[in-house]
Steps between C-alpha positions, in 0.01 A plus 500: 500500500839440342737340751879529512523138383289587193739787418803270533332242275428768238860624508625146441282480188702770324664361186845558650436291810295241314790433264737463792264263679461281192877488463543410867239225476648341187869531581513405869360243739303759693157368604200547273324742737779760477252782419292437810813471714625845394153656535456358849851599609463857367157536658623363833808722517307803374251459786784470754664817364174697502394385846836609645533836323775404253301616196422870475294697249550819297201676345517629144381863505683680218306827527579536868853360479642710216470826688863587573505830305873472439590472869637145477798395287548145376849393390519193273838329449611222267830392352564361154818327393644416161783256450658389175698176497783491247834321540715811509318705763198514730319830439256574779249780535278585794265786559272558796202713407306699760156633406342752738131590490268715714141377464257789464766760415395687186820702459798420276677355806253213530747251349879480487747241383866435569747224422715457810732341439592354166812292446669388180812289539685188390505239775830364363667842522747521794470880478120497535360778718238261639721228650845497656694217339856460384673280242701337780183360660365370171195634323158469662306212350176460692328735257141397574533572872687824428216616276209396724672607820582840356139554389365401844741718693457802269120481522519493880753786494265702278224462761745611769624798298139597430411482870804707599419770243820442299331509159500823299167483319479681162192704598517544875864447590577317825204384706496306828191274518285512812313227687194600296673394176579148376781321318420192289761251380421265212599172661572369850583743779756255638693242297697196621859628511699178549513414131693817417798412719708276275738283699790461261648201682190299415373630168814652352284797395570864574258779592734796560441786746339817373728794430535771764314742270208258465509425873467869590216539249307207648546630856467880485446507878821304571634740763184427704463135399304259718792254495835632631693304234381750236590819685877485442636750252701221339287187555638150464453349156291210636230742616452613140341165415132418451397374844637784719377769259155344461467457876580868559263624227203303637573603860498866397185465286318354799569820697381741230197719571339397172353146480656273236325199345598230253230362268556160337283421199634148434550325837708184520350158419634319809245271664414574864645848468643711783182693581285188524765334715532805726122520543466134592800497735373818665158346558661188648692721746179685590320165538248590233614186316646175624829379360324190366261726302795634300766229497448126485710350776383142457634242256182293506361485145139569600573810709391825327745750352539839665423822310867561422537146365203548264636834376837340423339200332294721270787749447289800603690829512418793727352705214275214384388407853403856592337547160260220594417655837503878459219713362567826313639763737605248764855450623687284748614654827870577429736225608862549608729298271875445543642456150860449616498126569780390730572173320569694178699781661875535413614475862864467397486858370231676701378429853134399486399659831642838400448517122232241425266598780609861454314517169144606590220246466213571266133525593318339209138471396293397199241747373228394256424771246290306249335162461672468163855532634697337776554718809814711513754473779571824686803530727632757744752497783279664759123502549421863582180675603444591135514135385129468416499832314817404313354163401189684384725694260633171362143373460352809336796569271492136388129521422579769244643218286210255493664246271839520676411562865833650606586854620483727198811699598711183509361391164610835351848489647543134400449591133742792527777298667513207261748482214318369190626183329557676167746733670687209661532331160639816342747549785629145453523546121693827531735354763581204275561724197734719705692191612536386137616847387767516772621153415535591130683822584749305711607288203513191723361207299421300811304791651309549174409130487365507856306824436347353184393193693331720761329704229350208307413277797132457575274299725378155406153630431222322313558718194862381468406135469561333161194502276378177342404461136 
């Protein structure tokens, strides 16, 4: 009979892990028996999880599962951004694509697609409809955070607008999802928000407030907002910033009838990740584990390392660790994770107790879809009665893509939302040519010289190196 330890050993023989192990053995001072250490640790922790009900199982029954007959609607949301960096401007494009499908529906209304919203603006433009910034304050310059923060907040707002029935679908018009339906986000359900509050006194960077028009779009329910700061007809400018808007959106999403999930296909590489840490700390509190089993408290050289110490030493991430332990169809009992860390929170701007802890925590799990792919992380803000059925949808829709092992609806919407590289190159080329034309029309020699320099400049690529004889 094949034991769990045999399965872990086989998984560690995959070319991917073998290469990593060889690298670890040759580049570090880790002991020679590193393979056996990881196998024993994974087997030990896997047994603890199974004995205490932390690992659950989904059965793959496609014939029985795909029997919805069009009575369940799945909404799939992803955002794609395009930015073009040229000295004279900062063109930025964002579109959030929402793909709706009713499994089993054979009518023309089975599928529908909408882009809500899409934004095209110049981040340097003081008259931009997206942000509220003036020449007196100086132009915004933290472009990377403005781009990423805008994508995150617009994706979350699209889930909220979908759940509230604000979208006017091309085929069916407005539709309010029910608790029987599902909304999938491509990416985390909850993101750390602290990084998108730029403290100008420290960094000198500026992330301006969103315009009132954008603010009202992001919060269509503002008159009945969860937070009283958003209910005013003329809200203070500071409440039009990332943290208060994001906090309100997530609070409202949590109260929707329809369940909302975030699916992460490429989890972070951090060793001793948040789910592993939460599991071990939880089991210490429940006296399933002793503190010494997890953390080494002694400085004596011959005392053994705890499980957390070994995971850190071998740089094992959550996704890799659970890949060793989980069988196909298995998932970890969802763990409550607070992503708003107090030591990173901008307390000078926003009170942590009110705003930081006001952002809902995520309940996160890892679900193994295939032996050939790492498990995917699935997040939600509330574990409802339908959780097992909802996770079954993630499992079965991911099995439709055997070589990818990710929900097929999110794969479709991901391709639709992205801006291809060839288009970005053409946008940059046309923007530069327009700059050169305007400079020539002005008759200003200095402006023409600068425009020419922009037009002919190129990266220091391999192909631009001098060629030998």
